N, C-alpha and C positions, 0 to 999 in steps of 0.2 A: 504494500500499500504506499503511495507517495507520502512524503512527510507532511505536506500542507493538509492532506486529507486526514492523516493521523492526528494532527494537532487540532483540527476542527472538531473531530470526534472526541478528543480528550477534553476540549473546552466544554463541550456539551455535557459530558459526564461530570466534570467539575462543578458546573453550574447546578446540575440536578443534585449533587451531593451537598449543596448549600454552603460551599467554601467561599462564596463571593457575596453572601447575603448582607454583610455589614459594610459594603463598599459601593461607590458609584463613580461614574465619570472616568477620568484618567487612572485613578488608583485601581478601579475595578478591572480596567483593560490590562494594566500592567501585571496585577496579580494573576489574572486569567492567563496571560501569555506565559508567565513564569511557571505556574502550576501545570499547565499543559506540557511545557518542556520537560519538567521534572517527571510528570507522568509517563511521557514518551521515553524518558531515560530508564524507567523501570520502577519508579516509586509507586506504591499502591495508594488507593484513596484513603485507606486507613492511616498509612504513614504520612500522607499529605495533611490529613486532618490533625494528626498529632503535632506535626510541625507548625501548623497554624496556631493550635491551641497553646503550644509550649513556646511560641515565639521563636522558632528555630528556622524560619524561612530564610533569614539572612545567611545562616550558616549553610543551608542547602544550596542557596544561589551562589555563594562564593565557591563552594566545593565544585559545583557544576562548571563555573567559569574557569577555575584553575585546573581542573582535570576533565576536559570535555571529551577526550577520546575514550571510546568504550573498550573495555577489555576484550581482546580477541584471541589470545594465546594461553596455552597451558605450559607448564614446564616441559612436558613431553614434546609439544609443538616446537618449542624453542630448541630443544635438543635435536629434533629432526632437521631443523633449518640451519643448524650450525654444526661444527665438527666437535662439539663439547658435549660430554655426558651430563645427565640430570644432576648427579651428585656435585659435580664441579660448578654447574650453573647455580645450584642452590647456595653453595659456599660463596660464590661471587656476589649473588644478590644479598645475602646476609651481611657481607662486608660493606655493601653500599647502603644497608639498612632498608632494603626493599623487602616486602613481605614474602615469606615462604611457608606454604602449607604442607601438611603430610600427604595431601592428595595431589599427585602430579598431573591429574586431569582437571584440576580446578582452573577455570578460565578467568584469570585475574591479571593477566599482562597485556600490555599495549605493544604497538609496533615500536615505540621508543624503547621499551624494555628489551625487545628483540635486538635492537641496535646496541644496547648496553652489553648484552651477552656476546655479541659479535666482537666486541672489543678484546675479548679473551684471545680470539684468533690472531688479532693484531699483535698482542704482546708475545704470543707463542712464536709468531714469525720473526720476532726480534731475538728469539732464543731465551726469553725469560721463563722462569719456572713459576709454578703456582705459589711456592714459598716466598718468592721475591715480589710477586705482584699483589698478593692479598693484603700485606700491610699498607700498600699504597691505596688500595681500594678502601680499607678501613679508615685511613686518614681523610680521604675524600668524603666518605660517608659522614664522618664526624663533622667535617667542615660544613657540608651542605645542610646537615640537620641543625647545626648551630645557626646558620644564616636563616633557615626557615623559622626556627624558634624566635629569633630576634624580630623578624618581619611579622610573624603571627602575634607577637606581644604588642607591636605597634597597632596593628589592625584591631586586635581584641580590645585594647584600651580605648581606641577611637569609638568603637561601636558600643562600649559600655557607657560612654558619656552621653551619646545620642544615637538611639537605634535608627538606622536608615530605613527607607522604604526598600522592600526586597528587590524591586526593580532597579533601584539605584545601586544596591549592593551588587547586583548582577553585572551592571555596566562597570562598576568600580573593579570587580574581580577580572572582568575581561581586559580592562586597561592594565591592571597589575600583571596579567599574564603577558601582555605585549611588552611591557617594561622588562619582565624577567627574560623574555626571548632576546631582546636587545642587549641586556646586560650580559647574557651568555657570551656574546661576541667580545665584550670588554673583558670578561673573565678569561677568555681564551688568550687575548693579548697579554694580560697581566701574568698569566701562567707561563706563557712562552718566555717572557722577559725574566721572570723568576727562575725558571728552569735553566736558562742560559747562564745566570749568575751562579747558581748552585753547581751546575756541572762544571763550570770553569774552576771553581774552588776545589772540586773533587779531583780535577786533572792536576792542579797544583799539588794537592795533598799526595796524590799517587806518585808524582815525580819526586817529592821530598821524602817519601816513606823509606824507612830503613828496611833492609831485607829481613824477612821473617815476621814483619808486623802484620796484624790482622787486616785484611782488606776493609777499607771504609773508615778505619780509625783516623780521627782528626785531633790535633792539638788545639784546644779552644779555651776561651775564658767564659765562665758561666756565672751569672748573677741572679739572685733571688731578691725581689723586693716584696716585703710582707707588711700588711697592716697590723699594727700592734693591738692586741686585745680584741681581735675581730670576733672570736667565739663568745667572749663574755658580752660583747655588744649586742649579741642576739637576744639577751634578756632585757635590754633597754630600748632597742630600736625595732621598728616594724620590719617585716620582710622587704617591703618596698624600699625603706631607707637603707637597709643592708645592700640591696641590689644596686641602688644609686651610688653607694660608696665603692663597691667593687667596680662598677662601670666607670666611675671617675678615675680610679687607679689605671684602668686599661686606657682610657682617653688620655690621661696625663703621660703615660708611657708612649703612646703613639705621637704625642706632641713633640717629644724630645728625641725620638728614634731617628738615627741616621745610619746609613750603611757604613761598614759591613755589619753593624749590630742588628740583630733581628729579634723580634718577640717570638720566642719558641712556643709558649703556651700561657694561658691564664689559668689559675687554680683557685677560683673563688676569691680569697683575700690576698692573693699573691700573683706576681708575674714572674716568668723565667726568661732571661735574656741570654743570648749566645753570641759570640763573636770570635773570629780568628785573630782579631787585633785587640789585645788586652787594654791598650791605651784608649781605644775608641769606646770600649765598654765602660771603663772608669769615667770617661767624659759624659757618657749618656746617663750613668747612675748619679753622678754629681748633679746633672741638669734635672733629673727626675726628682731628686731630694729637694732641690731648690724650688721647683714648680709646686711640689706637694706641700712643703712646709711654709711657703710664702702665701698660702691661702688666707683669705680674710675670715674664714670660718673658724672661730676659736674652738669649737667642739670637735673638729676633725681629729681623729686619732693620729699618732705619729707613725712614720714609716721606718722600717729598719731594712738594711740591705747587706747581703753577704756575697763575697766574690771569691772565686777559686780558678785555678789554671791547671790544666792536665789533659789527658788523652781520653776522648769519649767517642762514641760511635752514633751517627744518626740512623734512626730506624722508624719507619712508619710516621714521619712527621715529628717525632720526638727525639730526645737525646738520652743516652744511657752511658754510665761510666762514673769513675771516681770523682771528677770535678763537679758533677751534678749533685751527688750525695754530699760532698764536702761543702759546697756553697749553701746547701740547705741547712747543714749543721751550723755553719758560721753565722747564717742569718738568725738562727734561733739563739745564738750566743750574743748577738749584737744588742746594745741598749737602744731604747727608743730614740729615733731621730739621728742614728749614726750609720756609717758605712764601715764594714770590717772586711779585711782581706788577709790571706795568709802570706807567708814568705814567697811561695812559688809565684803567686800573682804579682806581687810587688817586684820581684826579680825580673819577671817577664816584661814588665813595662819599661819602655825606653825613657830615661829621664828627659832627653831632649824633646820627645813627642808628648810626654805626659806632664808638661809644665804647669797645667792647670791644677794639679793635685799636690797636696801636702801629706806626706806619710808620717805617722806618729806611732811608735810602738805602744800597743795597748796592754796585752797580757798574754801569758802562755796558758793553754788549756788542752786537756785531753777531750776530744770530741767523740761522741758516740759512734762506734763503728770504725774508728781510726785509733790504733793502739798508741801511737807516739804523741806526746804533747806538742802542740803546734803554737808557734809564735804568731799572734794576730796583730794586725796594724789597723789603726783608724785612718780613714781616708777623708780628707777635707778639701774644700775648694780653697786654692791659694788666694789670699786677699788681693783685691785689685788696687793698683797704685802703690 
């Protein structure tokens, strides 16, 4: 049956069901068109009535706008159309945080999901193994989920303030989808540039590596910046205020971030920074401390920062190794409002390039997980003039 005929029939059924009784004029026409489209997409009259009564038509409209393509494929279908077996496709989808059911005949996947599965073939042609590519897929999945969460929070807060007409929500969702598609091109550009920088640094590291060193090992400076007393603040501040505080730390970090220092990850009340150049990391951390503590908000808690230098390995968008653990321990030992570093980080910094910093011996301490006592140094910004 042609779509216009189906929609007309659906509109008649919706009218008979009394789902438009409280409306007239433009509002009635817009709700009728939306309900007919949702009915045509598979929602039953009972589900539509519940959506109207529970004021969930906005949610249904946005969902339809952002995911308009009907599921066409099963896991078995995708396996038949690629050279990849069902078990590997399932692991691939789980890494991207796509749904996977126990029934390989469940029709829950779109043509775009089929394209995602075909990327496995692309990686295999490069000679990469599943053990190598799954961590990458998990990192991408986490990143995309984080982006979706952030955007959904914005939309959710907007709709909580003033619930829009479902027809307006549908138009809004369609426009968001267009924006997302355009942003995909920008993300591809940013990814290519970032990959070029990362691969270049890997090539340099490989050329400098000593014989017998584990592949991928890098000598880097690692820093953690932690909001003091964040856990205790949970008893004094609302969840929204805590989120705002963590967001401000991330925003402050991005404000002072300069290559080759990069933000490796945010961990609630802390950020982790990594750099092959120890002087650059010290400079960014000094700038972060200045921006954070120069705030006009007297109630803002202090920041403490710990820095370490050593050999680590990047994996799945994260870093692992001794300097990561050591920087975390040094941060825990730092007093509020201070930056601490160990001997290795201080020695790695070139005095000529690190002229903005003043190093002062602080104390010796045995840190958890590290048997030898370590000399820690306080790092301060050199006075101007």
